[in-house]
C-alpha positions as CSV (number, residue, x, y, z in Angstrom):
1,M,-145.1,14.6,-28.7
2,V,-145.8,12.2,-25.8
3,R,-143.4,12.4,-22.9
4,F,-143.5,10.0,-19.9
5,Y,-142.0,11.0,-16.5
6,G,-142.3,9.5,-13.1
7,N,-142.9,6.1,-11.7
8,A,-146.1,4.2,-10.8
9,N,-146.9,0.7,-9.5
10,G,-149.4,-1.7,-11.0
11,K,-150.6,-5.3,-11.0
12,V,-150.9,-8.0,-13.6
13,D,-154.4,-9.6,-13.5
14,D,-155.2,-13.2,-14.1
15,K,-155.5,-12.6,-17.9
16,G,-152.1,-10.9,-18.2
17,R,-153.5,-7.4,-18.4
18,I,-151.9,-4.4,-16.7
19,V,-153.8,-1.2,-16.0
20,L,-151.9,1.8,-17.4
21,P,-151.7,4.3,-14.6
22,A,-153.7,7.5,-15.0
23,I,-150.5,9.7,-14.9
24,F,-149.4,8.0,-18.1
25,R,-152.8,8.0,-19.8
26,D,-152.9,11.7,-19.1
27,A,-149.4,12.1,-20.7
28,M,-150.8,10.5,-23.9
29,V,-153.6,13.0,-24.0
30,R,-151.4,16.0,-23.2
31,G,-148.9,14.8,-25.8
32,G,-151.5,14.8,-28.5
33,A,-151.8,11.1,-29.1
34,Q,-154.8,10.3,-31.2
35,D,-155.7,7.2,-29.2
36,M,-154.3,4.8,-26.6
37,T,-152.3,2.7,-29.1
38,F,-148.9,1.5,-27.9
39,V,-146.1,-0.7,-29.1
40,V,-144.6,-3.0,-26.5
41,K,-141.3,-4.9,-26.9
42,K,-138.5,-6.4,-24.9
43,N,-135.9,-3.9,-24.0
44,V,-132.7,-4.6,-26.0
45,Q,-130.3,-3.9,-23.0
46,L,-132.3,-4.3,-19.8
47,Q,-134.6,-7.0,-18.3
48,C,-137.8,-5.0,-18.8
49,L,-140.3,-4.1,-21.4
50,D,-140.5,-0.9,-23.4
51,L,-143.9,0.7,-24.0
52,F,-144.0,3.4,-26.7
53,A,-146.8,5.5,-27.9
54,A,-147.4,4.1,-31.4
55,Q,-146.3,7.3,-33.2
56,E,-143.0,7.4,-31.2
57,W,-142.3,3.8,-32.1
58,E,-142.8,4.5,-35.7
59,R,-140.5,7.5,-35.6
60,R,-137.7,5.7,-33.7
61,S,-137.9,2.5,-35.8
62,D,-137.8,4.6,-39.0
63,K,-134.6,6.2,-37.7
64,V,-133.0,2.8,-37.1
65,L,-134.1,1.6,-40.5
66,E,-132.6,4.7,-42.2
67,G,-129.1,3.3,-41.7
68,L,-129.9,-0.2,-42.9
69,D,-130.6,-1.9,-46.2
70,P,-132.3,-5.1,-45.2
71,E,-133.3,-5.9,-48.8
72,L,-129.7,-6.2,-50.1
73,N,-127.5,-6.7,-47.0
74,T,-127.8,-10.0,-45.1
75,E,-126.5,-8.7,-41.8
76,H,-128.9,-5.8,-42.0
77,A,-131.8,-8.1,-42.8
78,E,-131.0,-10.4,-39.8
79,F,-130.6,-7.4,-37.5
80,W,-133.9,-5.8,-38.7
81,T,-135.7,-9.1,-38.3
82,K,-134.4,-9.6,-34.7
83,Y,-135.1,-6.0,-33.9
84,N,-138.8,-6.4,-34.8
85,D,-139.1,-9.9,-33.2
86,G,-141.5,-9.8,-30.3
87,V,-142.9,-6.3,-31.1
88,Y,-146.6,-6.0,-30.5
89,T,-149.2,-3.3,-30.9
90,V,-151.5,-3.1,-27.9
91,V,-154.5,-0.8,-27.4
92,A,-155.5,0.3,-23.9
93,D,-159.2,-0.5,-23.3
94,S,-161.3,2.6,-23.0
95,R,-162.9,1.7,-19.7
96,L,-159.9,1.1,-17.4
97,G,-156.9,1.6,-19.6
98,R,-155.9,-2.0,-19.4
99,L,-153.1,-3.3,-21.7
100,N,-153.1,-6.9,-22.7
101,I,-149.4,-7.7,-22.8
102,P,-148.4,-11.0,-24.5
103,S,-147.3,-13.6,-21.9
104,E,-144.0,-14.3,-23.7
105,L,-143.0,-10.7,-23.1
106,L,-144.1,-10.7,-19.4
107,E,-142.1,-13.9,-18.9
108,S,-139.0,-12.5,-20.7
109,A,-139.0,-9.6,-18.2
110,G,-139.6,-11.8,-15.2
111,I,-143.0,-10.1,-14.6
112,T,-145.6,-12.1,-12.7
113,K,-147.9,-10.2,-10.4
114,E,-146.6,-6.7,-9.8
115,V,-145.0,-4.1,-12.1
116,V,-143.3,-0.8,-11.9
117,F,-143.8,1.7,-14.7
118,G,-140.8,4.0,-15.2
119,G,-141.1,7.0,-17.5
120,V,-137.9,7.8,-19.3
121,G,-139.2,10.6,-21.6
122,Y,-139.9,9.0,-25.0
123,K,-141.1,5.7,-23.6
124,L,-142.2,3.8,-20.5
125,Q,-140.3,0.9,-19.1
126,I,-142.3,-1.9,-17.4
127,W,-140.3,-3.8,-14.8
128,D,-140.7,-6.5,-12.2
129,P,-140.2,-4.5,-9.0
130,E,-137.3,-6.6,-7.7
131,T,-135.6,-6.7,-11.0
132,R,-135.8,-2.9,-11.3
133,K,-134.4,-2.4,-7.9
134,A,-131.4,-4.7,-8.6
135,G,-131.0,-3.4,-12.2
136,L,-130.8,0.3,-11.7
137,M,-127.4,1.8,-11.3
138,S,-126.5,3.0,-7.8
139,N,-126.4,6.8,-7.0
140,E,-122.6,6.6,-7.0
141,E,-122.5,4.9,-10.4
142,F,-125.0,7.5,-11.7
143,R,-122.8,10.3,-10.4
144,Q,-119.7,8.9,-12.0
145,S,-121.5,8.3,-15.3
146,A,-122.9,11.8,-15.3
147,S,-119.4,13.3,-14.8
148,R,-117.9,11.0,-17.4
149,L,-120.6,11.7,-20.0
150,S,-120.7,15.4,-19.4
151,S,-117.0,15.8,-19.9
152,A,-117.1,13.6,-23.0
153,S,-119.6,15.9,-24.7
154,K,-117.5,19.0,-24.4
């Protein structure tokens, strides 16, 4: 199973490609990924992109689909359609590990020239550096959430 941890900076080239940092290419290999195939989509809650190893995306989207019946329930069908809107499969090139991210996704996350990759375990988040800095909770908010969530799970 592929797990991504840590942060790395990158740049968007003139063709909209981003080089996947070596630390995350290595994570794919260590996690047993058969190739460098990813699924990229707009994050549902934050202004960033989500980058999943293809097998992890399949596992997670199957889990979401388990609770739905898009064939017979209109609300489920509309949700499932929107959930999959703007989902793309991308393959890192074998030479440099470049990912060709669709321009509509880059624009939706406010990404222009520079990016920050953030590993959150099961996926990578791709951020505009300034958006990430402004969008992450403060240390105090994190501390309060940690306390609240840990007491809620007991």
